[in-house]
C-alpha positions, 0 to 999 in steps of 0.5 A, spaced: 500 500 500 502 506 498 503 512 502 497 516 498 493 510 500 495 510 507 492 517 507 486 516 504 484 509 507 484 507 514 485 500 517 478 496 518 480 494 525 483 501 527 476 504 524 472 500 529 477 502 535 475 509 533 468 508 533 468 504 540 472 510 543 467 515 539 461 511 542 464 512 549 465 519 549 460 522 544 452 520 545 451 521 537 455 515 536 450 510 540 444 512 536 439 506 535 438 503 528 431 501 525 430 496 520 423 495 516 418 501 515 420 504 522 427 506 519 424 508 512 419 513 517 425 516 521 429 517 514 422 521 512 421 525 518 429 527 518 428 530 511 421 533 513 425 536 519 430 539 515 425 542 510 421 545 515 427 548 518 430 551 511 423 554 509 421 557 516 428 560 517 428 563 510 422 565 506 417 562 511 413 566 517 413 564 524 413 567 530 420 566 534 417 562 540 413 557 535 419 556 531 423 554 538 417 550 540 417 546 534 424 545 534 424 542 541 418 537 539 423 535 533 429 534 538 425 531 543 422 526 539 428 524 535 432 523 541 427 518 544 427 515 538 434 514 536 438 515 543 438 509 547 435 509 554 442 506 557 448 505 554 448 497 553 441 497 550 440 493 544 441 498 538 438 495 532 430 495 533 424 494 529 420 499 534 422 504 540 420 501 547 414 503 550 417 508 555 420 512 549 413 512 545 410 515 552 416 520 552 414 522 545 407 523 546 408 527 552 413 531 548 408 533 543 403 534 548 406 539 552 410 543 547 404 542 542 400 545 548 405 551 549 404 553 541 397 553 541 396 557 548 402 561 549 400 567 545 393 567 550 398 566 556 403 572 554 397 576 553 394 575 560 401 577 563 404 570 564 398 567 569 398 560 568 393 555 571 395 549 576 394 544 569 399 549 565 404 548 571 404 541 571 405 541 563 411 545 565 414 540 570 413 534 565 416 538 559 422 539 564 423 532 566 422 530 559 428 535 557 432 532 562 431 525 560 433 527 553 439 531 556 441 525 560 441 521 553 444 526 549 449 530 553 450 526 560 455 531 563 451 537 561 445 534 564 448 534 571 451 541 570 444 543 569 441 539 574 445 543 579 443 550 576 436 548 577 437 546 584 440 552 585 433 556 584 431 553 591 437 551 595 441 558 593 437 561 599 442 557 604 448 560 601 452 565 604 454 572 601 453 574 594 452 567 592 446 566 595 439 569 594 432 570 597 429 563 594 424 562 589 417 558 589 416 552 584 411 556 581 416 562 579 421 557 577 416 553 572 414 559 569 421 562 568 423 555 565 418 553 560 413 559 559 418 564 559 423 566 554 429 565 558 428 558 560 428 552 555 425 556 550 430 562 550 437 563 547 440 556 547 434 553 543 434 559 539 441 558 536 440 551 535 433 552 531 437 557 526 445 557 526 447 551 528 442 546 524 443 550 518 450 550 518 451 542 521 446 540 515 451 545 510 457 541 513 454 534 512 452 536 504 460 539 504 462 532 506 457 528 501 460 532 495 467 530 496 469 536 500 473 532 505 477 528 500 479 535 496 481 537 503 486 531 504 489 532 497 490 539 497 493 539 504 498 533 501 500 538 495 501 544 500 505 540 506 506 533 504 513 533 502 516 537 507 519 535 513 514 531 518 509 532 512 504 527 514 503 531 521 502 537 517 497 534 513 493 532 519 494 539 522 491 543 515 486 537 514 483 537 521 483 545 521 479 545 515 474 540 517 474 541 524 471 549 523 466 546 519 463 540 523 464 544 529 465 537 533 472 536 535 471 529 538 468 527 532 473 530 527 478 526 531 475 520 530 474 521 523 480 524 520 485 521 526 484 514 523 487 516 517 492 521 520 495 518 526 497 511 523 501 515 518 504 520 523 506 513 527 509 510 521 513 516 519 517 516 525 513 520 530 511 517 537 504 515 538 503 520 544 505 526 540 501 523 534 495 523 538 496 530 541 497 533 534 490 530 531 487 532 538 490 539 538 488 540 530 481 538 531 480 542 537 482 549 534 477 548 528 471 551 533 474 558 533 478 558 526 475 562 521 471 563 516 466 558 519 468 557 526 464 551 527 458 556 527 460 559 533 462 565 530 455 566 527 452 565 534 457 570 537 455 575 532 448 575 534 449 576 541 454 582 540 449 585 535 455 586 530 456 583 523 459 576 522 465 579 518 467 583 524 467 577 529 471 573 523 476 578 523 477 578 530 478 571 531 483 570 525 489 572 529 488 568 535 486 562 530 492 563 526 497 563 531 494 557 534 495 553 528 502 557 526 505 554 533 502 547 532 505 547 525 512 549 527 511 544 533 511 538 528 516 541 524 521 542 529 519 535 532 521 532 525 527 536 524 529 533 531 528 526 530 530 527 522 524 525 519 522 526 512 516 528 508 512 523 503 515 521 497 514 526 490 510 520 487 505 519 493 503 527 492 498 529 488 499 534 483 496 541 485 494 543 478 490 536 477 487 537 484 484 543 483 482 541 476 478 535 478 476 537 485 477 545 486 469 546 484 468 543 491 470 550 494 464 554 490 459 553 496 464 556 501 466 562 496 458 563 496 457 563 503 462 568 504 461 572 498 453 573 500 455 575 507 460 580 505 455 583 501 450 584 506 445 577 506 444 574 513 448 568 515 442 564 515 440 565 508 447 565 506 447 558 509 441 555 505 443 558 498 450 555 500 447 548 501 443 548 494 450 551 491 453 545 494 449 540 490 449 544 484 457 545 484 457 537 485 454 536 478 460 540 475 464 533 474 461 526 474 466 524 479 463 528 485 455 529 482 450 528 488 444 524 486 438 523 490 441 518 494 447 522 496 442 528 497 438 524 502 444 521 506 446 528 507 440 531 509 439 525 514 446 525 517 446 533 518 439 532 521 441 527 526 448 530 527 444 536 530 440 532 535 445 532 540 447 539 540 440 541 539 438 538 546 444 541 549 442 548 547 435 546 550 438 544 557 442 550 557 436 554 557 435 551 564 442 554 566 441 561 562 434 561 566 437 560 572 442 565 571 437 570 569 432 569 575 437 569 580 442 574 577 448 569 579 452 571 573 452 578 576 453 576 583 459 571 581 462 577 577 462 581 583 465 575 587 470 574 583 472 582 582 472 582 590 477 577 590 481 581 585 485 587 588 485 594 584 481 590 578 487 586 576 484 584 569 489 579 568 488 575 575 480 576 573 482 573 566 485 567 570 479 566 574 475 566 568 479 562 564 478 556 569 471 557 570 470 557 562 474 551 561 470 547 567 464 549 564 466 547 557 468 540 559 465 535 555 460 539 551 460 541 544 463 547 542 457 551 540 453 549 546 460 550 551 460 557 548 452 559 550 454 557 557 460 561 558 457 567 555 451 567 560 456 566 566 463 568 565 463 573 559 459 578 564 465 578 569 470 580 564 466 585 561 464 588 568 472 588 569 472 593 563 474 588 557 471 590 551 465 585 549 468 582 543 474 581 547 471 578 553 467 573 548 473 571 544 477 570 551 471 565 554 470 561 547 477 559 546 478 556 553 471 553 553 474 550 546 481 548 549 477 544 555 477 538 549 485 538 550 485 540 558 486 534 563 482 531 566 476 531 561 481 532 555 476 528 551 479 530 544 486 527 547 483 521 550 479 519 543 486 520 539 490 516 545 485 510 543 486 511 536 494 512 537 494 506 542 498 511 547 497 513 554 491 517 555 495 522 560 501 522 556 497 524 550 493 529 554 499 532 557 502 533 550 496 536 547 496 541 552 504 542 550 502 543 543 496 547 544 500 552 549 500 558 545 492 557 545 492 558 552 497 564 552 494 568 547 488 570 550 491 574 556 495 578 551 489 581 547 485 581 554 486 589 555 490 591 549 486 588 543 491 590 537 492 583 536 484 583 534 483 585 527 478 591 527 477 591 535 481 597 537 479 602 533 484 607 535 490 602 532 492 603 525 492 597 520 500 598 520 500 597 528 496 591 527 500 588 522 506 589 526 503 586 532 501 580 528 508 579 525 512 580 532 506 575 535 508 570 530 515 570 532 513 570 539 509 564 537 515 560 534 520 562 539 515 559 544 515 552 540 522 552 539 523 553 546 519 547 548 522 543 542 529 544 543 530 546 536 531 552 532 536 551 526 539 546 530 538 543 537 538 548 542 541 548 549 538 550 556 540 557 555 538 558 548 531 555 550 531 560 556 532 566 551 527 563 547 522 562 552 523 570 555 523 572 547 516 569 547 512 574 552 516 580 550 514 579 542 507 577 544 506 583 548 505 590 544 510 595 545 517 598 542 521 596 548 519 589 549 519 588 542 526 590 542 529 586 547 525 580 544 528 581 538 535 581 541 534 575 545 532 571 538 538 574 535 543 572 540 540 565 539 540 565 531 547 568 531 550 563 536 546 557 532 549 559 525 556 560 528 556 553 532 559 547 529 556 541 528 556 536 533 562 532 534 567 538 534 569 542 539 565 548 540 562 553 545 556 551 549 551 556 552 548 550 556 
């Protein structure tokens, strides 16, 4: 088998192992399969759901609350149909269990009642009867049961927040409140617009669903193969080429599907074995894939749909969000690329042979048309169309573009497969967003977000923004553990973002700060789910792979602190900064990133000694920080290391040492 084939196809045993790891860590992979008429009925229902969403998020007319309620019905119905009640349940069935049929009937009944009566209840000032309170209680129980199946850890977090509504009155100081009655909690959580039908489900019913379906259509059009081939042409022949292919391909695919864990399980079965065969250690290979897949969630232009959600929360254009996120994502992947490059140089690894690298001209000729949907999406948003409308048009553009060549043509079978896969993929994230409504509803009702902000600020002397940022970083990382990227962001923007804004940080800076750490929780032990799935594929130790992942992604943990109170690194955020100033800051930050990686890897042009690595480590923060004096000292440190390495003789000869 050639190296080319090794990249494009995976060993069957490894794929099964990856699937097992994915099922262990992500509920999406544990869905039931139905035989016979029930299977066909579910396919039809998933297609109907997609058509419903496409119509009412574009040209159809429906109130926001009704759209969210219908979306909840679809989410709950499909959760009880497809997600097993317990992990070891029989997955292949002809009919759902009676318990799930009862849950489906209750889901349709409770949210259907809300759709028919919400306007009347709202006109009465939110007064509800005892029966309507009972309906709210049943609906909440159904939401928690669905979340237990589809999200697990997030359900426990939401349950803690729900309990806080009653037990918070027993807590001292700012964390406490006066207590709320069951009636008030149920009205807020179900009959109001701050609970399960609030921001979370609103995001799921619009941006998340559309972009998940768009990603499924891109996948079935052959876009994934194009990304692999294109990555090979870019970096395949360079030192450590397979690892660089993993970085580029996982970044591009990760920003579309928005799930770091799923991305590791799919691309990792191809890239990790090839990195190991090339000569990388298995711990390192697994960590590279985990770090590359995780960064896609905050990488423009798609950002796993998070960017569109952020734009909605901030009431600014998506273009502004995308530009602001560009530099942090660029530095993150720059650091990762140089990590694998320096590691390859240190180990003496080469790239793939030329005969196993596809010709760039041929790749662009045969598959380049598959980029048309992305160009369509970005072009429409730049000229002023909404992200939702642009996404819908881009879905149709994907089908149209696939017909430009026979090899990629999407027939009706592929269109249905993409529709079904997209809708199925949206279920678990959607359920997460529904149960997040319980968290947001509690935050709104109890003001715990503001109180937590005051509590944190009360511990910070003189409003120290960096200490505040450290505490918010810990909070965002914990809240984001084990939660899909978009869902993690929705949580942290409700709880952690207000703390930074209260301390004087610009809103978009605060949102990006919390988003990055929520995403990086995927590679942060002890719940480093992306790293653990990658370790399973690589056959490596989970703890070692997690530590390597933190090391390889270290620049991602550092960068947010440098734009926290000086957003010159965020394009378009600092209105007082000239473009030349921003460009210079990006240049010096890039050198600082490379310096950090070189210090960690112990390699620049040649192997680096202890003193050289110390100078590189000192240069990193100096160059990341924006300032004439710090830049000058940082450049001096780099110059000393480079000059010494250029003058130093090869090993085996007498030479001075900086060690």
